[in-house]
N, CA, C and O atoms as CSV, one atom per row, in Angstrom:
chain,resi,resn,atom,element,x,y,z
A,1,MET,N,N,1.026,-1.422,-0.172
A,1,MET,CA,C,-0.067,-0.204,0.025
A,1,MET,C,C,0.488,1.384,0.227
A,1,MET,O,O,1.065,1.623,1.288
A,2,SER,N,N,0.294,2.728,-0.990
A,2,SER,CA,C,0.945,3.709,-0.527
A,2,SER,C,C,1.090,4.395,1.285
A,2,SER,O,O,0.492,4.158,2.335
A,3,GLU,N,N,2.241,5.337,0.869
A,3,GLU,CA,C,2.257,6.032,1.703
A,3,GLU,C,C,1.657,6.677,2.557
A,3,GLU,O,O,1.705,6.737,3.786
A,4,ASN,N,N,0.825,7.371,1.426
A,4,ASN,CA,C,-0.459,8.260,1.396
A,4,ASN,C,C,-1.243,7.188,2.258
A,4,ASN,O,O,-1.055,7.212,3.474
A,5,TYR,N,N,-2.184,6.166,1.675
A,5,TYR,CA,C,-3.213,5.360,2.112
A,5,TYR,C,C,-2.547,5.096,3.593
A,5,TYR,O,O,-3.468,4.844,4.370
A,6,ASN,N,N,-1.400,5.067,4.193
A,6,ASN,CA,C,-0.984,4.201,5.324
A,6,ASN,C,C,-1.080,5.791,6.481
A,6,ASN,O,O,-1.302,5.822,7.691
A,7,MET,N,N,-0.813,6.962,5.505
A,7,MET,CA,C,-0.915,8.272,6.551
A,7,MET,C,C,-2.661,8.566,6.599
A,7,MET,O,O,-2.900,9.604,7.216
A,8,SER,N,N,-3.621,8.026,6.195
A,8,SER,CA,C,-4.718,8.586,5.691
A,8,SER,C,C,-5.506,7.563,6.719
A,8,SER,O,O,-6.394,7.844,7.524
A,9,LEU,N,N,-4.955,6.404,6.462
A,9,LEU,CA,C,-5.614,5.271,7.433
A,9,LEU,C,C,-5.375,5.596,8.811
A,9,LEU,O,O,-6.388,5.963,9.408
A,10,ARG,N,N,-4.067,5.554,9.636
A,10,ARG,CA,C,-3.357,5.882,10.937
A,10,ARG,C,C,-4.170,7.289,11.598
A,10,ARG,O,O,-4.747,7.464,12.671
A,11,LYS,N,N,-3.940,8.089,10.535
A,11,LYS,CA,C,-4.273,9.530,10.766
A,11,LYS,C,C,-6.563,8.918,11.286
A,11,LYS,O,O,-7.109,9.102,12.374
A,12,PHE,N,N,-6.983,8.489,10.452
A,12,PHE,CA,C,-8.678,7.904,10.615
A,12,PHE,C,C,-8.485,6.881,11.986
A,12,PHE,O,O,-9.527,6.877,12.642
A,13,LEU,N,N,-7.613,6.178,12.469
A,13,LEU,CA,C,-8.029,5.661,13.535
A,13,LEU,C,C,-7.629,6.173,15.034
A,13,LEU,O,O,-8.006,5.834,16.156
A,14,LYS,N,N,-6.548,7.296,14.471
A,14,LYS,CA,C,-6.159,7.813,15.845
A,14,LYS,C,C,-7.516,8.931,16.145
A,14,LYS,O,O,-7.957,9.180,17.267
A,15,GLN,N,N,-8.009,9.488,14.899
A,15,GLN,CA,C,-9.027,10.695,15.371
A,15,GLN,C,C,-10.365,9.326,15.744
A,15,GLN,O,O,-11.256,9.694,16.509
A,16,VAL,N,N,-10.421,8.350,15.390
A,16,VAL,CA,C,-11.565,7.852,15.960
A,16,VAL,C,C,-11.266,6.747,17.527
A,16,VAL,O,O,-12.018,6.078,18.237
A,17,GLY,N,N,-9.883,7.008,17.527
A,17,GLY,CA,C,-9.845,6.747,19.414
A,17,GLY,C,C,-9.262,7.460,19.920
A,17,GLY,O,O,-8.383,7.023,20.663
A,18,VAL,N,N,-9.381,8.466,19.832
A,18,VAL,CA,C,-9.226,10.327,20.826
A,18,VAL,C,C,-11.241,10.471,20.457
A,18,VAL,O,O,-12.004,9.958,21.275
A,19,THR,N,N,-11.476,10.768,19.939
A,19,THR,CA,C,-12.788,11.049,19.925
A,19,THR,C,C,-13.491,10.171,20.489
A,19,THR,O,O,-14.345,10.818,21.095
A,20,SER,N,N,-13.740,8.618,20.746
A,20,SER,CA,C,-14.609,7.850,21.726
A,20,SER,C,C,-13.862,7.893,22.514
A,20,SER,O,O,-14.531,8.452,23.384
A,21,GLN,N,N,-12.490,7.658,23.137
A,21,GLN,CA,C,-12.539,7.631,24.615
A,21,GLN,C,C,-12.849,9.072,24.835
A,21,GLN,O,O,-13.401,9.033,25.934
A,22,GLN,N,N,-12.836,10.056,24.540
A,22,GLN,CA,C,-13.550,11.721,24.750
A,22,GLN,C,C,-15.223,11.129,25.449
A,22,GLN,O,O,-15.798,10.963,26.524
A,23,ALA,N,N,-15.326,11.058,24.702
A,23,ALA,CA,C,-16.989,10.551,24.059
A,23,ALA,C,C,-17.464,9.709,25.034
A,23,ALA,O,O,-18.384,10.330,25.567
A,24,ILE,N,N,-17.378,8.931,25.417
A,24,ILE,CA,C,-17.083,7.626,26.890
A,24,ILE,C,C,-16.907,7.938,27.614
A,24,ILE,O,O,-17.774,7.709,28.458
A,25,GLU,N,N,-15.567,8.833,28.143
A,25,GLU,CA,C,-15.542,9.329,29.287
A,25,GLU,C,C,-16.319,10.272,29.871
A,25,GLU,O,O,-16.610,10.351,31.064
A,26,SER,N,N,-16.705,11.118,28.812
A,26,SER,CA,C,-17.991,12.004,28.549
A,26,SER,C,C,-19.285,11.707,29.235
A,26,SER,O,O,-19.955,12.472,29.928
A,27,ALA,N,N,-19.537,10.361,28.892
A,27,ALA,CA,C,-20.826,9.829,29.313
A,27,ALA,C,C,-21.076,8.815,30.396
A,27,ALA,O,O,-22.142,8.451,30.892
A,28,LEU,N,N,-19.647,8.390,30.681
A,28,LEU,CA,C,-19.793,7.704,32.194
A,28,LEU,C,C,-19.644,8.873,33.507
A,28,LEU,O,O,-19.993,8.505,34.629
A,29,ARG,N,N,-19.108,10.296,33.304
A,29,ARG,CA,C,-19.078,11.446,34.024
A,29,ARG,C,C,-20.849,11.340,34.560
A,29,ARG,O,O,-21.346,11.167,35.673
A,30,ASP,N,N,-21.450,11.534,33.197
A,30,ASP,CA,C,-22.752,12.283,33.113
A,30,ASP,C,C,-23.363,11.587,34.279
A,30,ASP,O,O,-23.921,12.051,35.274
A,31,ALA,N,N,-23.001,9.735,33.732
A,31,ALA,CA,C,-23.777,8.443,34.343
A,31,ALA,C,C,-23.854,8.649,36.150
A,31,ALA,O,O,-24.855,8.770,36.857
A,32,GLY,N,N,-22.233,8.632,36.580
A,32,GLY,CA,C,-22.004,8.816,37.544
A,32,GLY,C,C,-22.305,7.477,38.487
A,32,GLY,O,O,-22.655,7.609,39.660
A,33,ASN,N,N,-22.143,6.234,37.889
A,33,ASN,CA,C,-22.101,4.806,38.378
A,33,ASN,C,C,-21.143,4.469,38.595
A,33,ASN,O,O,-20.165,5.212,38.671
A,34,GLY,N,N,-21.128,3.204,38.768
A,34,GLY,CA,C,-19.842,2.209,38.918
A,34,GLY,C,C,-20.453,0.690,38.506
A,34,GLY,O,O,-19.851,-0.297,38.930
A,35,GLN,N,N,-21.588,0.529,37.723
A,35,GLN,CA,C,-21.677,-0.377,36.979
A,35,GLN,C,C,-20.691,-0.593,35.510
A,35,GLN,O,O,-20.017,0.304,35.005
A,36,ASP,N,N,-20.797,-1.913,35.026
A,36,ASP,CA,C,-20.099,-2.483,33.855
A,36,ASP,C,C,-21.423,-2.238,32.444
A,36,ASP,O,O,-22.646,-2.357,32.366
A,37,TYR,N,N,-20.497,-1.916,31.678
A,37,TYR,CA,C,-21.077,-1.436,30.572
A,37,TYR,C,C,-21.059,-1.993,28.921
A,37,TYR,O,O,-20.366,-1.123,28.395
A,38,THR,N,N,-21.309,-2.628,28.204
A,38,THR,CA,C,-21.445,-3.129,27.163
A,38,THR,C,C,-21.418,-2.367,26.312
A,38,THR,O,O,-22.438,-1.705,26.121
A,39,ALA,N,N,-19.865,-2.084,25.188
A,39,ALA,CA,C,-19.621,-1.039,24.157
A,39,ALA,C,C,-19.932,-2.158,22.775
A,39,ALA,O,O,-19.657,-3.335,23.005
A,40,LYS,N,N,-20.289,-1.941,21.874
A,40,LYS,CA,C,-20.104,-2.320,20.791
A,40,LYS,C,C,-19.854,-0.875,19.389
A,40,LYS,O,O,-20.627,0.047,19.128
A,41,MET,N,N,-18.499,-1.204,18.750
A,41,MET,CA,C,-17.999,-0.260,17.918
A,41,MET,C,C,-18.047,-1.159,16.710
A,41,MET,O,O,-17.683,-2.322,16.536
A,42,VAL,N,N,-18.787,0.022,15.688
A,42,VAL,CA,C,-19.300,-0.614,14.073
A,42,VAL,C,C,-18.762,0.228,13.169
A,42,VAL,O,O,-19.156,1.394,13.155
A,43,LEU,N,N,-17.701,-0.243,12.192
A,43,LEU,CA,C,-16.768,0.216,11.187
A,43,LEU,C,C,-17.722,0.222,9.801
A,43,LEU,O,O,-18.159,-0.805,9.282
A,44,ILE,N,N,-17.938,1.481,9.346
A,44,ILE,CA,C,-18.555,0.866,8.188
A,44,ILE,C,C,-17.402,1.653,6.903
A,44,ILE,O,O,-17.205,2.860,7.043
A,45,ILE,N,N,-16.787,1.015,5.863
A,45,ILE,CA,C,-16.991,1.357,4.958
A,45,ILE,C,C,-17.815,1.459,3.582
A,45,ILE,O,O,-18.197,0.388,3.112
A,46,GLU,N,N,-18.074,2.440,3.009
A,46,GLU,CA,C,-19.274,2.548,2.063
A,46,GLU,C,C,-17.713,2.801,0.711
A,46,GLU,O,O,-16.851,3.675,0.611
A,47,GLY,N,N,-18.019,1.535,-0.097
A,47,GLY,CA,C,-17.627,1.670,-1.299
A,47,GLY,C,C,-16.951,0.341,-1.234
A,47,GLY,O,O,-16.824,-0.427,-2.187
A,48,LEU,N,N,-16.531,0.146,-0.022
A,48,LEU,CA,C,-15.930,-1.509,0.172
A,48,LEU,C,C,-16.597,-2.945,0.687
A,48,LEU,O,O,-16.173,-4.096,0.786
A,49,GLU,N,N,-18.100,-2.154,1.013
A,49,GLU,CA,C,-19.122,-3.121,1.474
A,49,GLU,C,C,-18.326,-4.032,2.614
A,49,GLU,O,O,-18.131,-5.241,2.733
A,50,LEU,N,N,-17.960,-2.858,3.396
A,50,LEU,CA,C,-17.213,-3.993,4.503
A,50,LEU,C,C,-18.139,-3.103,5.879
A,50,LEU,O,O,-18.173,-1.878,5.999
A,51,GLU,N,N,-18.681,-3.900,6.607
A,51,GLU,CA,C,-18.752,-3.405,8.317
A,51,GLU,C,C,-18.230,-4.363,8.946
A,51,GLU,O,O,-18.362,-5.500,8.492
A,52,HIS,N,N,-17.333,-4.080,10.441
A,52,HIS,CA,C,-16.626,-3.935,11.196
A,52,HIS,C,C,-17.186,-4.345,12.412
A,52,HIS,O,O,-18.231,-3.696,12.359
A,53,VAL,N,N,-17.238,-4.968,13.486
A,53,VAL,CA,C,-18.113,-5.070,14.374
A,53,VAL,C,C,-17.325,-5.373,15.778
A,53,VAL,O,O,-17.169,-6.551,16.101
A,54,VAL,N,N,-16.886,-4.451,16.513
A,54,VAL,CA,C,-16.088,-4.854,17.993
A,54,VAL,C,C,-17.109,-4.589,19.236
A,54,VAL,O,O,-17.812,-3.606,19.472
A,55,GLU,N,N,-16.996,-5.430,19.725
A,55,GLU,CA,C,-17.570,-5.837,21.321
A,55,GLU,C,C,-16.855,-5.999,22.094
A,55,GLU,O,O,-15.746,-6.522,21.988
A,56,GLY,N,N,-17.616,-5.365,23.476
A,56,GLY,CA,C,-16.727,-5.856,24.393
A,56,GLY,C,C,-17.405,-5.152,25.722
A,56,GLY,O,O,-18.554,-4.722,25.622
A,57,THR,N,N,-16.548,-5.015,27.209
A,57,THR,CA,C,-17.494,-4.563,27.743
A,57,THR,C,C,-16.168,-3.483,28.983
A,57,THR,O,O,-15.134,-3.852,29.540
A,58,LEU,N,N,-16.620,-2.627,28.974
A,58,LEU,CA,C,-16.169,-1.877,30.077
A,58,LEU,C,C,-16.362,-1.674,31.381
A,58,LEU,O,O,-17.506,-1.243,31.526
A,59,LYS,N,N,-15.613,-1.805,32.757
A,59,LYS,CA,C,-15.772,-1.868,33.498
A,59,LYS,C,C,-15.435,-0.922,34.347
A,59,LYS,O,O,-14.213,-0.925,34.491
A,60,ILE,N,N,-15.827,-0.316,34.819
A,60,ILE,CA,C,-16.181,0.694,35.832
A,60,ILE,C,C,-15.938,0.888,37.149
A,60,ILE,O,O,-16.985,0.878,37.796
A,61,GLU,N,N,-15.093,1.038,37.711
A,61,GLU,CA,C,-15.566,0.938,39.339
A,61,GLU,C,C,-16.001,1.960,39.756
A,61,GLU,O,O,-15.460,2.901,39.176
A,62,ALA,N,N,-17.067,2.421,40.831
A,62,ALA,CA,C,-17.474,3.114,41.670
A,62,ALA,C,C,-16.520,3.917,42.011
A,62,ALA,O,O,-15.408,3.465,42.281
A,63,GLN,N,N,-16.918,5.884,42.078
A,63,GLN,CA,C,-15.960,6.396,42.725
A,63,GLN,C,C,-16.509,6.741,43.917
A,63,GLN,O,O,-17.683,6.654,44.278
A,64,GLY,N,N,-15.282,7.253,44.656
A,64,GLY,CA,C,-15.811,6.993,46.456
A,64,GLY,C,C,-15.021,7.049,47.268
A,64,GLY,O,O,-15.334,6.884,48.447
């Protein structure tokens, strides 16, 4: 693959990681409890007919 491809892919994945973490942390602050949450991330790339799903559990400790 080309260098431009590698750079654009890395930039996209960094943006996904940073913005997703910020959104999750904000939602957890608003929820204010210590329960666990099931998370799902869906990546869709139009034109490639790609749908990739990642699921996991966010284990949150109660603050206090």
